[in-house]
C-alpha positions in Angstrom: 0.0 0.0 0.0 1.6 3.2 -1.2 1.1 6.6 0.5 -0.8 8.0 -2.5 -3.2 5.1 -2.2 -3.9 6.0 1.4 -4.4 9.6 0.4 -6.9 8.7 -2.4 -8.9 6.5 -0.1 -8.9 9.2 2.6 -10.2 11.7 0.0 -12.8 9.4 -1.4 -14.1 8.7 2.2 -13.7 12.1 3.7 -17.5 12.8 3.6 -18.8 9.3 4.2 -20.0 10.6 7.6 -22.7 12.7 5.9 -24.5 9.5 4.9 -24.1 8.1 8.4 -25.2 11.3 10.1 -28.3 11.6 7.9 -29.3 8.1 8.9 -28.6 8.7 12.6 -28.7 12.4 13.7 -27.1 11.6 17.1 -23.6 11.0 15.7 -22.3 14.6 16.2 -20.8 16.2 13.1 -20.2 14.3 9.8 -16.4 14.1 10.4 -17.0 12.4 13.8 -19.7 10.2 12.3 -17.3 9.1 9.5 -14.5 8.2 11.8 -16.9 6.3 14.1 -18.3 4.3 11.2 -14.9 3.5 9.5 -13.2 2.5 12.8 -15.4 -0.6 13.0 -13.6 -2.0 9.9 -10.0 -0.8 10.6 -7.2 -1.8 12.9 -4.6 0.4 14.5 -1.9 0.5 11.8 -0.3 3.8 10.9 -1.9 3.7 7.4 -5.3 3.1 8.8 -4.9 5.9 11.4 -3.7 8.2 8.6 -6.9 7.4 6.6 -9.0 8.2 9.7 -7.2 11.5 10.2 -8.0 12.5 6.6 -11.7 11.9 7.5 -11.6 13.6 10.9 -9.5 16.6 10.0 -10.7 17.8 6.6 -12.1 21.1 8.0 -10.1 24.1 9.2 -11.6 24.1 12.6 -10.4 20.6 13.2 -6.9 21.1 11.8 -6.3 24.3 13.7 -5.6 22.6 17.0 -4.6 19.2 15.6 -1.2 17.8 16.8 0.0 16.3 13.6 3.1 16.6 11.6 3.4 19.1 8.7 3.5 16.3 6.2 0.3 14.7 7.3 -2.0 13.8 4.3 -4.9 15.4 6.1 -3.7 18.8 4.9 -3.9 17.7 1.3 -7.4 16.3 1.7 -8.4 19.5 3.4 -7.2 21.7 0.6 -8.5 19.3 -2.2 -11.9 19.4 -0.4 -11.8 23.2 -0.3 -11.0 23.5 -4.0 -13.8 21.0 -5.0 -16.4 22.4 -2.6 -15.7 26.1 -3.4 -16.2 25.4 -7.0 -19.4 23.4 -6.4 -21.3 25.3 -3.8 -23.1 28.3 -5.2 -25.7 30.3 -3.2 -29.2 30.4 -4.5 -30.8 33.8 -4.5 -33.6 34.3 -2.0 -33.1 30.9 -0.4 -33.6 30.1 3.3 -30.5 29.5 5.4 -29.7 26.4 7.4 -29.6 22.7 6.5 -32.2 20.2 5.5 -31.0 16.7 6.2 -33.9 15.3 4.1 -33.2 17.4 1.0 -33.0 15.3 -2.2 -30.3 15.7 -4.8 -31.5 18.1 -7.4 -31.0 17.6 -11.2 -28.0 19.3 -12.7 -30.3 20.4 -15.5 -32.2 22.7 -13.1 -29.7 25.4 -13.7 -28.6 24.4 -17.2 -29.5 26.8 -20.0 -30.6 30.3 -19.8 -33.3 29.9 -17.2 -33.6 27.9 -14.0 -36.2 25.2 -14.0 -39.3 25.8 -11.9 -40.4 23.7 -10.2 -37.0 22.0 -9.7 -36.4 18.4 -10.6 -35.0 16.1 -7.9 -34.1 12.5 -7.6 -35.3 9.7 -5.3 -32.7 8.8 -2.8 -31.5 5.3 -3.7 -28.5 3.3 -4.6 -27.2 2.7 -8.2 -28.8 -0.6 -9.0 -29.1 -1.3 -12.8 -32.0 -3.7 -12.1 -34.1 -0.9 -10.7 -36.3 1.4 -12.7 -34.4 4.4 -14.1 -34.2 7.3 -11.7 -35.7 10.2 -13.7 -35.8 13.6 -11.9 -39.3 14.4 -10.7 -41.0 17.6 -9.4 -42.8 16.2 -6.4 -42.6 18.8 -3.6 -43.3 16.1 -1.0 -40.3 13.9 -2.0 -37.8 13.6 0.8 -34.6 11.7 1.5 -35.7 9.8 4.6 -33.5 8.5 7.4 -34.4 4.9 6.6 -33.3 5.3 3.0 -30.0 6.6 4.2 -29.7 3.7 6.6 -30.1 1.3 3.6 -27.1 3.0 2.0 -25.1 2.7 5.3 -26.0 -1.0 5.3 -24.5 -1.3 1.8 -21.2 0.2 3.1 -21.3 -2.1 6.0 -21.7 -5.2 3.8 -18.8 -4.2 1.5 -16.4 -3.1 4.2 -17.0 -6.1 6.4 -15.6 -8.3 3.6 -12.1 -7.0 4.1 -10.1 -3.9 5.1 -10.8 -0.7 3.1 -7.1 -0.5 2.6 -6.9 -3.9 1.1 -9.3 -3.1 -1.8 -8.2 -1.2 -4.9 -9.1 2.5 -5.2 -11.2 1.6 -8.3 -13.2 -0.9 -6.3 -13.8 1.6 -3.5 -14.8 4.2 -6.2 -17.4 1.7 -7.6 -18.8 1.1 -4.1 -19.2 4.9 -3.7 -20.9 5.1 -7.1 -23.4 2.4 -6.0 -24.2 4.3 -2.8 -23.7 8.0 -3.2 -24.7 8.8 -6.8 -28.1 10.2 -5.6 -26.9 11.6 -2.3 -26.5 15.4 -2.2 -23.1 16.6 -1.3 -24.6 19.6 0.5 -28.0 20.0 2.0 -27.6 23.8 2.7 -30.9 25.5 2.0 -29.0 28.5 0.7 -27.2 26.6 -2.0 -28.0 24.8 -5.2 -27.8 21.2 -4.1 -27.2 19.5 -7.5 -23.8 18.0 -6.9 -23.8 14.4 -5.8 -21.6 13.2 -2.9 -20.1 10.7 -5.3 -19.0 13.3 -7.8 -17.7 15.6 -5.0 -15.7 12.8 -3.4 -14.4 11.7 -6.8 -13.2 15.3 -7.7 -11.7 15.7 -4.3 -9.7 12.5 -4.7 -8.6 13.6 -8.2 -7.3 17.0 -7.0 -5.6 15.4 -3.9 -3.7 12.9 -6.0 -2.5 15.6 -8.4 -1.3 17.8 -5.5 0.6 14.9 -3.9 2.4 14.1 -7.2 3.2 17.8 -7.9 4.6 18.2 -4.4 6.7 15.1 -4.8 8.1 16.4 -8.1 8.9 19.8 -6.5 10.5 18.2 -3.4 7.8 19.7 -1.1 7.0 17.8 2.1 5.6 20.6 4.2 2.0 20.1 3.3 0.8 22.3 6.1 2.5 25.4 4.6 1.2 24.9 1.1 -2.3 23.5 1.9 -3.2 25.3 5.1 -1.0 28.4 5.9 -0.4 29.7 2.3 -3.0 27.8 0.4 -4.3 30.9 -1.3 -0.9 31.5 -2.8 -0.5 27.8 -3.8 -3.8 27.9 -5.7 -2.1 30.2 -8.3 0.5 27.5 -9.1 -0.1 25.5 -12.3 -0.1 22.2 -10.5 -2.6 20.4 -12.7 -2.7 19.0 -16.2 -6.0 18.6 -18.1 -5.5 15.8 -20.5 -7.8 14.8 -23.4 -7.8 11.9 -25.9 -9.8 11.3 -29.0 -10.0 8.1 -30.9 -10.1 8.9 -34.7 -11.4 6.6 -37.4 -14.1 4.9 -35.3 -17.0 5.2 -37.8 -15.1 3.7 -40.8 -13.7 0.9 -38.6 -17.1 -0.1 -37.3 -19.2 0.1 -40.5 -16.8 -1.3 -43.1 -18.1 -4.9 -42.8 -20.0 -7.4 -45.0 -23.8 -7.7 -44.7 -23.6 -11.4 -43.7 -23.5 -11.6 -39.9 -23.7 -7.9 -39.7 -25.0 -7.7 -36.2 -22.2 -9.7 -34.7 -19.6 -7.7 -36.6 -21.1 -4.4 -35.7 -21.5 -5.2 -32.0 -18.1 -6.8 -31.9 -16.2 -3.9 -33.4 -18.2 -1.3 -31.5 -17.7 -2.9 -28.1 -14.0 -3.8 -28.8 -13.3 -0.1 -29.4 -15.1 0.8 -26.2 -13.0 -1.7 -24.2 -9.9 -0.6 -26.1 -10.5 3.0 -25.0 -11.2 2.1 -21.4 -8.2 -0.1 -21.3 -6.0 2.6 -22.7 -7.3 5.0 -20.1 -6.5 2.5 -17.4 -3.0 2.0 -18.9 -2.4 5.7 -18.6 -3.8 5.9 -15.0 -1.7 2.9 -14.0 1.5 4.4 -15.4 0.8 7.7 -13.7 -0.1 5.9 -10.4 -3.6 7.4 -10.4 -7.1 5.9 -10.1 -10.3 6.3 -12.1 -11.2 9.1 -9.8 -9.0 11.2 -12.1 -11.1 10.3 -15.1 -13.5 13.2 -15.7 -15.3 11.9 -18.8 -15.2 9.1 -21.3 -17.6 8.3 -24.1 -17.9 8.4 -27.9 -14.2 7.8 -28.4 -13.2 10.8 -26.2 -11.9 11.2 -22.7 -10.8 13.9 -20.2 -8.7 13.3 -17.1 -6.9 15.3 -14.5 -3.2 14.7 -13.8 -0.3 16.4 -12.0 1.6 19.0 -14.0 5.0 17.3 -13.9 7.6 16.5 -16.5 7.3 12.8 -15.6 3.5 13.0 -16.4 4.1 14.6 -19.8 6.8 12.2 -20.7 4.6 9.2 -19.7 1.7 10.5 -21.7 3.9 11.0 -24.8 5.4 7.5 -24.5 2.0 5.9 -24.0 0.5 7.7 -27.0 3.4 6.8 -29.2 3.3 3.2 -28.2 -0.4 3.0 -28.7 -0.3 4.5 -32.2 2.6 2.2 -33.2 0.5 -0.8 -32.0 -2.5 0.5 -34.0 -0.4 0.9 -37.1 0.9 -2.7 -36.8 -2.6 -4.1 -36.2 -5.0 -1.9 -38.0 -2.9 0.3 -40.3 -3.9 3.9 -40.5 -7.6 3.2 -39.9 -7.4 4.2 -36.2 -5.4 6.9 -34.4 -5.3 8.0 -30.8 -4.9 11.8 -30.6 -4.0 13.5 -27.4 -3.5 16.9 -26.0 -3.0 18.6 -22.6 -2.8 22.0 -20.9 -1.6 23.2 -17.5 -3.9 24.9 -15.1 -4.1 26.0 -11.4 -6.6 25.5 -8.7 -7.8 29.1 -9.3 -8.6 28.1 -12.8 -10.5 25.0 -11.7 -12.5 27.2 -9.4 -13.0 30.0 -12.0 -15.4 29.0 -14.6 -14.3 31.4 -17.3 -10.7 30.5 -16.9 -11.6 26.8 -16.8 -13.3 27.1 -20.2 -10.1 28.6 -21.7 -8.2 25.5 -20.5 -10.6 23.2 -22.2 -10.3 25.3 -25.4 -6.5 25.1 -25.1 -6.7 21.3 -24.8 -9.0 21.2 -27.9 -6.4 23.2 -29.9 -3.7 20.7 -28.9 -5.9 17.8 -30.0 -6.5 19.3 -33.4 -2.8 20.0 -33.9 -2.0 16.4 -33.0 -4.6 15.1 -35.5 -3.0 17.2 -38.3 0.5 15.8 -37.6 -0.2 12.2 -36.6 3.1 10.2 -36.8 6.7 10.7 -35.9 9.6 10.4 -38.3 10.2 6.7 -37.6 6.6 5.7 -38.3 6.3 7.9 -41.4 9.5 6.2 -42.8 7.9 2.8 -42.2 4.6 3.9 -43.7 6.3 4.8 -47.0 8.4 1.6 -47.0 6.6 -1.1 -49.0 8.7 -3.8 -47.2 8.0 -2.5 -43.6 5.8 -4.4 -41.2 3.0 -1.9 -41.9 2.9 -2.6 -45.7 4.6 -5.9 -46.5 2.3 -8.3 -48.4 2.2 -11.6 -46.5 -0.3 -13.5 -48.6 0.5 -13.2 -52.3 -1.5 -10.3 -53.8 -4.5 -10.8 -51.6 -5.9 -8.4 -48.9 -8.5 -8.8 -46.2 -12.0 -8.4 -47.7 -13.1 -6.4 -44.6 -10.2 -4.2 -43.5 -8.3 -4.3 -46.8 -4.9 -4.8 -45.1 -2.4 -7.0 -46.9 0.2 -7.2 -44.1 -1.5 -10.1 -42.4 -1.9 -13.8 -43.2 -5.4 -14.5 -44.4 -7.9 -17.2 -43.7 -10.9 -18.2 -45.9 -14.3 -18.6 -44.4 -17.9 -17.7 -45.1 -16.9 -14.0 -45.3 -14.2 -14.6 -47.9 -10.5 -14.0 -47.4 -10.2 -12.2 -44.1 -7.5 -11.6 -41.6 -7.5 -13.2 -38.1 -8.2 -9.8 -36.5 -11.4 -9.3 -38.4 -12.5 -12.9 -37.9 -11.8 -12.4 -34.1 -13.9 -9.3 -34.0 -16.8 -11.2 -35.5 -16.4 -14.0 -33.0 -16.1 -11.4 -30.2 -19.4 -9.9 -31.3 -21.0 -13.3 -31.1 -19.8 -13.9 -27.5 -21.2 -10.6 -26.3 -24.7 -12.0 -26.6 -24.0 -14.6 -23.8 -25.4 -13.7 -20.4 -23.2 -13.3 -17.4 -19.9 -12.8 -19.2 -17.1 -10.5 -18.2 -14.2 -9.0 -20.2 -10.8 -9.9 -18.9 -7.5 -8.3 -20.0 -4.8 -10.9 -19.7 -1.1 -11.0 -20.1 -1.4 -14.2 -21.9 -3.4 -15.5 -24.9 -6.6 -17.4 -24.2 -9.0 -19.3 -26.4 -10.7 -16.8 -28.8 -9.0 -13.8 -27.2 -8.2 -10.6 -29.1 -5.0 -8.7 -29.0 -5.2 -5.5 -27.1 -2.7 -2.6 -26.6 -0.7 -2.9 -23.4 2.2 -0.7 -22.4 5.4 -2.7 -22.2 3.5 -5.9 -22.1 1.4 -8.2 -24.3 -2.3 -7.9 -23.6 -5.2 -9.9 -24.7 -9.0 -9.3 -24.3 -11.0 -12.5 -23.5 -14.7 -13.0 -23.0 -15.0 -15.2 -19.9 -17.6 -16.6 -17.6 -17.1 -15.6 -13.9 -16.1 -19.1 -13.1 -13.4 -19.1 -15.8 -11.8 -16.0 -14.3 -10.3 -18.2 -11.6 -8.4 -20.1 -14.3 -6.5 -16.9 -15.2 -6.1 -15.4 -11.8 -2.3 -15.2 -12.2 -2.6 -13.6 -15.7 -5.4 -11.1 -14.9 -4.5 -7.5 -15.5 -8.0 -6.0 -15.1 -11.7 -6.9 -15.5 -14.6 -5.1 -17.1 -18.2 -6.0 -16.6 -21.5 -5.1 -18.4 -23.6 -3.0 -16.0 -23.2 -5.5 -13.2 -21.0 -4.6 -10.2 -18.2 -7.0 -9.5 -15.9 -7.1 -6.4 -12.3 -8.2 -6.4 -8.8 -7.1 -6.4 -8.2 -6.1 -10.1 -11.4 -4.3 -11.0 -11.0 -2.0 -13.9 -14.5 -0.6 -14.3 -18.1 -1.4 -14.7 -19.0 -0.5 -18.3 -22.6 0.8 -18.6 -24.0 -0.7 -21.7 -27.3 -0.6 -23.5 -27.1 -4.3 -23.8 -30.5 -4.9 -25.6 -31.2 -7.5 -28.3 -34.5 -8.8 -29.4 -34.7 -12.6 -29.2 -37.2 -15.2 -30.4 -39.2 -17.5 -28.2 -36.2 -19.9 -27.9 -33.9 -17.1 -26.8 -32.0 -16.8 -30.2 -31.0 -13.4 -31.3 -32.8 -12.4 -34.5 -30.7 -11.8 -37.6 -31.3 -8.6 -39.7 -33.4 -10.6 -42.1 -35.6 -12.0 -39.4 -36.0 -8.6 -37.9 -37.4 -7.3 -41.2 -40.1 -10.0 -41.0 -41.2 -8.6 -37.6 -42.2 -5.3 -39.3 -45.8 -4.7 -40.0 -46.5 -4.4 -43.7 -43.4 -3.8 -45.8 -40.4 -6.1 -44.9 -37.7 -3.5 -44.2 -35.0 -3.0 -41.7 -35.2 0.3 -39.9 -31.8 1.9 -39.1 -31.7 4.8 -36.6 -28.8 7.1 -35.9 -29.1 10.0 -33.5 -27.0 12.3 -31.3 -27.4 15.2 -29.0 -27.7 18.7 -30.6 -25.1 21.3 -29.7 -23.3 19.2 -27.1 -20.0 21.0 -27.6 -21.8 24.3 -26.9 -23.5 22.8 -23.9 -20.1 21.9 -22.4 -18.7 25.3 -23.2 -21.6 27.5 -22.0 -24.4 25.3 -20.7 -24.1 26.6 -17.2 -23.2 30.2 -18.1 -25.9 32.9 -17.6 -25.0 35.4 -20.3 -25.7 39.0 -19.4 -26.4 38.3 -15.7 -24.3 39.1 -12.7 -21.8 36.3 -11.8 -22.7 34.8 -15.1 -20.4 31.8 -14.7 -20.8 31.0 -11.0 -22.6 27.7 -11.8 -20.2 26.6 -14.6 -18.0 24.3 -12.4 -15.8 21.3 -13.1 -18.1 19.0 -11.0 -21.2 20.1 -12.8 -19.7 19.4 -16.2 -18.5 16.0 -14.9 -22.0 15.3 -13.6 -23.5 16.4 -16.9 -21.2 14.0 -18.8 -22.0 11.2 -16.4 -25.8 11.8 -16.6 -25.8 11.8 -20.4 -23.8 8.6 -20.4 -26.2 6.9 -18.0 -29.2 7.9 -20.1 -27.8 6.6 -23.4 -26.3 3.5 -21.8 -28.8 2.5 -19.1 -32.1 4.3 -19.8 -32.1 3.5 -23.6 -31.8 -0.2 -22.9 -34.7 0.0 -20.4 -36.9 1.8 -22.8 -36.3 -0.9 -25.4 -37.5 -3.4 -22.9 -40.7 -1.4 -22.4 -39.7 0.1 -19.1 -40.9 3.6 -19.7 -41.9 4.4 -16.1 -39.1 5.6 -13.9 -38.5 5.2 -10.2 -41.2 7.7 -9.5 -43.8 5.5 -11.3 -45.0 8.4 -13.4 -47.2 6.8 -16.1 -45.6 6.9 -19.5 -47.4 5.3 -22.4 -45.5 3.9 -25.4 -45.9 5.8 -28.6 -47.9 4.0 -31.3 -48.1 4.9 -35.0 -51.2 2.9 -35.8 -52.9 2.3 -32.4 -52.0 -1.4 -32.5 -51.3 -3.0 -29.1 -47.9 -4.7 -29.1 -45.4 -6.4 -26.8 -43.7 -4.0 -24.4 -40.3 -5.2 -25.6 -39.3 -3.5 -28.9 -38.2 -5.6 -31.8 -34.9 -3.9 -32.2 -31.2 -4.4 -31.6 -29.1 -1.7 -29.9 -25.8 -1.7 -31.9 -24.4 1.2 -29.9 -25.7 3.7 -27.5 -23.5 5.8 -25.3 -21.9 9.1 -24.6 -24.3 11.3 -26.6 -25.3 9.1 -29.6 -26.9 5.9 -30.7 -27.2 3.4 -33.6 -30.2 1.1 -33.4 -31.7 -1.3 -36.0 -35.0 -3.2 -36.0 -38.4 -3.6 -37.4 -39.1 -0.3 -39.1 -42.4 0.6 -37.4 -41.1 -0.5 -34.0 -38.0 1.5 -34.4 -39.8 4.7 -35.4 -42.1 4.3 -32.3 -39.0 3.6 -30.1 -37.3 6.8 -31.4 -40.3 8.9 -30.2 -40.2 7.1 -26.8 -36.5 7.8 -26.4 -37.0 11.4 -27.4 -39.7 11.9 -24.9 -37.7 10.2 -22.1 -34.7 12.4 -23.0 -36.8 15.6 -22.7 -38.1 14.4 -19.4 -34.6 13.5 -18.2 -33.0 16.8 -19.2 -36.1 18.9 -18.4 -36.3 19.9 -22.0 -32.9 21.6 -21.8 -31.2 19.4 -24.4 -32.5 17.8 -27.6 -31.2 15.2 -30.1 -31.7 14.9 -33.8 -32.1 11.6 -35.7 -32.1 10.0 -39.1 -34.2 6.9 -39.8 -34.1 5.0 -43.1 -35.5 1.7 -44.4 -33.4 -0.9 -46.1 -33.6 -4.5 -47.3 -31.7 -6.8 -44.9 -28.9 -7.5 -47.4 -28.1 -3.9 -48.1 -24.4 -3.0 -47.4 -24.0 -1.9 -43.8 -21.6 0.9 -44.7 -24.2 2.4 -47.0 -26.9 2.0 -44.3 -24.7 3.9 -41.9 -23.8 6.5 -44.5 -27.4 7.2 -45.6 -28.8 7.4 -42.0 -25.8 9.6 -41.1 -26.8 12.0 -44.0 -30.4 11.9 -42.7 -29.2 12.8 -39.2 -27.3 15.7 -40.7 -30.5 16.8 -42.6 -32.4 16.8 -39.3 -29.7 19.0 -37.7 -29.9 21.4 -40.6 -33.7 21.7 -39.8 -32.9 23.9 -36.8 -32.0 20.7 -34.9 -34.4 18.8 -32.5 -35.7 17.0 -35.5 -36.1 13.7 -37.2 -35.5 13.0 -40.9 -37.2 9.9 -42.4 -37.0 7.5 -45.3 -34.3 8.8 -47.6 -33.4 11.4 -50.2 -35.0 12.7 -53.4 -33.6 14.7 -56.3 -35.1 18.1 -56.9 -34.4 20.8 -59.4 -33.9 24.3 -58.2 -32.8 27.1 -60.5 -31.8 24.6 -63.1 -29.6 22.6 -60.8 -30.3 19.2 -59.2 -30.3 19.1 -55.4 -30.5 16.1 -53.1 -32.9 16.7 -50.3 -35.0 14.9 -47.7 -38.7 15.5 -48.1 -39.6 14.2 -44.6 -37.8 16.3 -42.0 -39.7 17.5 -38.9 -39.2 18.8 -35.5 -40.2 16.0 -33.1 -43.3 17.8 -31.9 -44.5 18.5 -35.5 -44.0 14.8 -36.4 -45.9 13.4 -33.4 -48.7 16.0 -33.3 -49.2 17.1 -36.9 -48.1 14.1 -38.9 -49.1 11.2 -36.6 -51.8 12.5 -34.2 -53.5 14.6 -36.8 -52.9 13.4 -40.4 -52.2 9.7 -39.9 -55.0 9.3 -37.4 -57.4 11.1 -39.7 -56.6 8.8 -42.6 -57.0 5.8 -40.3 -60.3 7.0 -39.1 -61.8 7.6 -42.6 -60.1 5.0 -44.8 -60.9 1.3 -44.6 -57.3 0.1 -44.5 -58.1 -3.3 -43.0 -61.2 -4.1 -45.1 -63.4 -4.6 -42.0 -65.4 -1.4 -42.0 -67.0 -1.3 -45.4 -70.2 0.4 -44.2 -68.6 3.2 -42.3 -65.3 4.0 -44.0 -64.0 4.6 -47.6 -62.4 1.9 -49.6 -58.6 2.6 -49.9 -56.4 0.2 -51.8 -52.7 0.6 -52.3 -53.3 2.0 -55.8 -55.5 4.8 -54.5 -53.0 5.7 -51.8 -50.2 5.9 -54.4 -52.4 8.0 -56.6 -53.0 10.5 -53.8 -49.3 10.5 -53.0 -48.3 11.2 -56.6 -50.7 14.1 -56.8 -49.2 15.6 -53.6 -45.7 15.1 -55.0 -46.6 16.9 -58.2 -48.2 19.7 -56.1 -44.8 20.6 -54.7 -43.2 20.8 -58.1 -45.7 23.1 -59.7 -48.9 24.9 -59.0 -51.4 22.3 -57.9 -54.0 21.3 -60.3 -57.0 21.3 -57.9 -59.2 19.9 -60.5 -57.2 16.7 -60.8 -57.1 16.3 -57.0 -60.9 17.0 -56.8 -61.4 14.5 -59.6 -59.5 11.8 -57.6 -61.5 12.6 -54.5 -64.7 12.5 -56.5 -64.0 9.0 -57.6 -63.9 7.9 -54.0 -67.5 9.1 -53.5 -69.8 6.3 -52.2 -72.6 5.0 -54.2 -76.1 6.4 -53.6 -77.2 3.1 -51.9 -74.3 3.4 -49.4 -75.0 4.0 -45.7 -75.4 7.5 -44.3 -72.3 6.9 -42.1 -70.2 6.2 -45.2 -71.5 9.2 -47.0 -70.8 11.4 -44.0 -67.4 10.0 -43.8 -66.7 10.9 -47.4 -67.9 14.5 -46.9 -65.6 15.0 -43.9 -62.7 13.3 -45.7 -62.9 15.2 -49.0 -63.4 18.6 -47.3 -60.4 18.1 -45.0 -58.1 16.7 -47.7 -59.0 19.6 -50.0 -58.1 22.1 -47.3 -54.8 20.4 -46.4 -53.7 20.1 -50.0 -53.8 23.9 -50.5 -51.3 24.5 -47.6 -47.6 23.6 -48.2 -47.0 22.5 -44.6 -50.2 20.4 -44.4 -49.4 18.9 -47.8 -45.9 17.9 -46.7 -47.2 16.3 -43.5 -50.0 14.5 -45.4 -47.4 13.0 -47.8 -45.4 11.6 -44.8 -48.6 10.2 -43.3 -49.5 8.5 -46.6 -46.0 7.1 -46.9 -46.4 5.6 -43.4 -49.7 4.0 -44.3 -48.4 2.6 -47.6 -45.5 1.0 -45.8 -47.9 -0.3 -43.2 -50.2 -1.8 -45.8 -47.7 -3.3 -48.2 -47.2 -7.0 -48.0 -43.9 -8.8 -48.6 -45.3 -10.3 -51.9 -45.7 -6.7 -53.3 -42.1 -5.8 -52.9 
């Protein structure tokens, strides 16, 4: 056990007494409560006494009269807590003073954007259990964090700490326990402050700052922590002791989507998840070499990460060596397809506390990242890249290349996919193993059956999909373990990866192929493909908590809030999306949320879709086209509820035959997603593109782009439902509705298409409507139906917006009515 490990544990646990005190108000102050609770699980070693001092003495009043040495770690925890807390705690105008022990954690979205939410959203007090309903913020004024709920969290601590000494567990395992217990616990219950920072995030940021300070002091030869952290801490806060580090994984899209259509789901999932584990493992390699924990990781998702490190020459040299080694490994194994860009910038504690200055540091890091992307490789790698006989280029198998990655520097094997390299075959097999329940992902220093090579710094590393029982076979070779959603305990925990692990299965439990998914669609047999991501996320991180034009405009824009924002978005896309696919629309508050339905047909709660990827701020989902479109609306509504309408996302959804090339599916839906964003964002673009002529030039455009509200209210609730109410689409209401075969629907659609290209010929449209008029002997109900239908259609066709919405509604009905034999 190193001294920095004791420090990190002390920083992570410094406020554990708040949970204990809110469960039992007779325990004194929260420092005393924390020491009393932890003492039950500790002995009297110097390391354990040091940990307790970090908990007991993290306030100035306690340190003032403490008889401890000037190099006691308590001084570092005290100052790290000050830096984190001073940045987080912002007074709320007009609020009462005092503390409310039963106050619930407020949503970070309350103060996001230009206006504060009223009423405020707040969370139920609970642990982080992925099996529970999702914890959406609610606006129930009567909601309180009760003593007995806090006691349940204390019991979780007790169960975990009773298994072994706190000092014997890794910092990452302790961090996971805190995530499970303190994610919905408010750090402060001060009535005069905005209580939207969780105790988990505050403890995590405190530990990150403390570890950086310790390493900076060591590099500077400073051992008198009292002077720098207590006596002259205001002066030390001006020193650039910290390094904000960022990484960005380039080439992800092409790597994932350049695959054959056969076995596409396994290949997509395998490649997507492999890159996610690769990124997490690379982050862990960095943290291990820097002797830091995942407390220093501020954000990871979508191939991007931020972490906080000490501003030392050793840190910078280590980062450069790791990045160089990683990119050399990527060149050897994947050519120039993938690249790990990195950048960093120095900052002080004053900067971390000052929101405006903090944003300038993020901007500086972004500039360094962009510079790195423009000048990827060093001279040695560039020389090898231009050498036809180097390991990067040498043709090892005649004149053949892999049919998937197109590399010729590997031996090839022939299988059902053609001539492919072992790496591409391994990624396909990896995707197949992901479907198995209860598996974990082990990084080993030896090869295992079916394992994939993985970057390791100064050591060979392999990624293996193992059952929990099989982990024991590799105990001596285990470097770290990753799990899907489930919490694991044990010595070499890497992290729990939140994953939208949803796949639709048949009655026998088999995962449906793309071809079988199309057969689950109603009407036309087509595979729906959805791509979506959050609008203006970059701007949200730059200025989402800034109140432009107001006094103290940036007082809420703190490091912890941005860390919480990142984590919240990740949890939504990785945890909530999977639950919504399963039909779990109601949250922990049991608010009634009904699934969206295009055609009013009652269906299974579980959606007939596969989540290929959902995380960070974007998603890629495939499935039965009608189910996928309904699911997209469900996710959009849940996202609005989760963010209190402060953030939006745009989506593209297209329909394909099952055998269509995956790369083209991804490309077209990506273009539709871009078309939705060009529609003032917060939109969905459907179906595909048409060629239109404007000013003598052809333009490619999407004819079915809508803001979400317009799509649900005007296209579906109004136009689509009107057509369903007046047209006999199912041939079972002959006496009350109008006959409407596919031919008539196409004729109406063609007339609407022509109407957009030239002045509408109302006579032609009226003629078509006239041909629908019932015979004289028809029922009065049917005649009345025709009068209402023809009048409304005539009005809509004269208005461009109504006409556009009507065309989309007709398209939906045609797709819904078409049978497989008509394709």
